[in-house]
N, C-alpha and C positions, 0 to 999 in steps of 0.2 A: 545395299540391299542383298541379303543372302537368300537363295532359293530355298523352298521348303525341303528339297532333297538334301541339301547341304546341312540344314539344321538337324535332320534326323541321322546324320552321320553317313548316309549313302551318297556315293559319288555319282552325280548324274552326268549327262553329256556335256553341260557347260563346264562344270568343275574338272572333268576329265580333259577337256580341251585346253583350258587355261593351264593346268598342271603340265600338260605335254609341251605346250608352247614355252613355259617357264623353263623346263628341263632342256629343251632345244636351243634356248636363247634367241627365239624368234618372235616377232610381234604378234599379238592377239588380234586378229582381224575378224570383225563380225559383218557379215553381208546380209543386210536387212531387205527382205523382199527379193531374195536371190532367184527365185523361180528355179528353172532347170539349168541355169548357166551360172552357177556359183563361182565366185572368184576363188582361184587356186590357193589352197591353204587356209581358207576362211571357214568360220563357223556360220552356217547358213540358216536363216530364220525366214519362214514364209507361212502364209495362211494355209497353203495347200501342201500336202506331203508328197512333193515331187522328188524324183531322184536327186540326191545330193543335199536335200533339205535335212538339217540336223535337229531343228526344233520347230515343231508346228505351232504358230501363235499368230493370233490376229493383231496386226499392228495398230489397229484402232483402240485396242484394249490395253490401258495403262494401269499400272507400271508393267513393263516387260519383265519376264522372269529371268533378268540378267543382273549381275551385281553392279553397284556404283563403280565407276572408273575402271571397268574391266578391260576396256578396248584401247589398243594402241591406234587402231584405225577402224573407222566404220565406212562401209560401202553402201551408197544408195544409187543404184543404177536403174534409172527410169522407174523410180518409185514415188518421188515426192509429188509428181504431177497427178497422181491418183487421189490426193487428199484435197478436199475442198478448203480445209483449214490445215495448213502445214505446220503451225505452231506447236501443237501437242507432239507431233512426230519429232520436230527438231529439238524440243525440250527433253524428250527421252534420249534422243542421240547425244545431247549435251551431257546428260546424267551418266551415260554409259562410258563416254569418252574421258580418258585421263587428260589432265592438264597438259596442253601442248600436242595432244593426239590429233590425228588427222581425220577429216571427213571427206570422202571423195564422192561427189555428186555428178551424175549425168542426167540431164533432163532436156526435153524439147525446148528450143527457143520459140518464143511467142509468134515469130514470123514464118516459121517453117511449116512444111506440110504435115509433119508428124505431131504437131501440137494438138490438133483436134481431130485427127483421123481415127483415133481410138475413142469408142464411145464411153470407156471408163475414165478417160482423162477429165480432171475437174478444173485444172488451171494451168497456166503456163508462166514462164519467168523471163526476166531480162538480166543483162549482166550486172545490174545494180541491186537486184532483189536481195542478195545475201548480206548487203551492208546494213540491213535493218536488224541485225543481231549484235548491236553494240557499237557499230562504227558510224552511226549518224544520230541525229537528234530525235529520231522517230522510233527508238528501240525500247521505249518504256513499257511496252505491252507484253514483254516476255523477260524472264530472267535468264534465258539461255544466251551465252555470249560466245561469239566466234570471231576470229580474225580472218579476213579474206586473204588467203595466201596466193590465190591465182584463179583467174577466170579466162577461159578460152572460148571464143566463138567458133564452132566447128561447122563448116559449110556442108560438107558430105559426112554423114554419120558413119556410113559404111562405103568408103570410096572404092573398095575392091569390087563392088557390085556394078559399078558403071563402066561402059566401054571406054577404050583409050581416049578418044577426043574429049569426052566429058571429064575424064580424069585430069587431063591437061588443063582444061578450063577450071576445074575445081582446085587444082594446085595454085593457079594464078590468083583466084579469088581468095583462097586461104591466106596467101601472102599478104594481101591487103588487109584482111581481117586481123591477122596477128599484129600488124604494125599500126593500124588505125582503128581499133575496136570501137571507140565512141562515135567517130564519124560514120563507120560502116553500119552500126546499129541504128543510128539516127536517120541516115540518108540513103544508104545503099541497099539495106536488107530486102526490100521488096522489088527493087530493080534487078536483083540477081535471082529472084525466085524464092527468096526466103532462106534463112540460116537454119540448119536442121537441129543443131544440138548446142547446149550449154555444158561446158566441162568445168567444174568448180572444185577448188580444194580450200577447205576451211581448217583452221586450227582452234581447238577448244581453248577458251580462256576461263580460267578458274582462280579463285583466291589462293 
């Protein structure tokens, strides 16, 4: 999909960003729902024109004014939990991402205190949630296909905010989560006060 600006021959911010990244030989990164904390080097899209936002667009309005396959990487940091139905968002992410391109997701784990503390959160996720985009038998309700390249259960989302003794405890818990994620999610998560965050890496699968 070409933007209307591109069709008129005028280079808009998206086209300028993509041209610059090609000239530099660097990946094109799109940070959707970036807020005021955009990923360094990324093109930021958000509903509100905060500092660092390059394109103001409502992520519930599809299609996004971005070309097909334009992204080497898409960032969704604490975005997907704000959607009651995440499928349209993920379908747009799939459309934007080139084949083999990465999608980096950070979202609250269902067991943690941050899953429901924000009144704008609509849902939460587990370590198995993202296998429903082509890696199991229940993926028939969407055409978006991703390979799950990695999932990490993150005990403390911002470890540096905790005092020393809690950080030491957090590192011990994280050691267990990294080595036994299925056991930890099924049996331990509530005993340790909840897991704060899921960190997921997907790769777009296209014909």
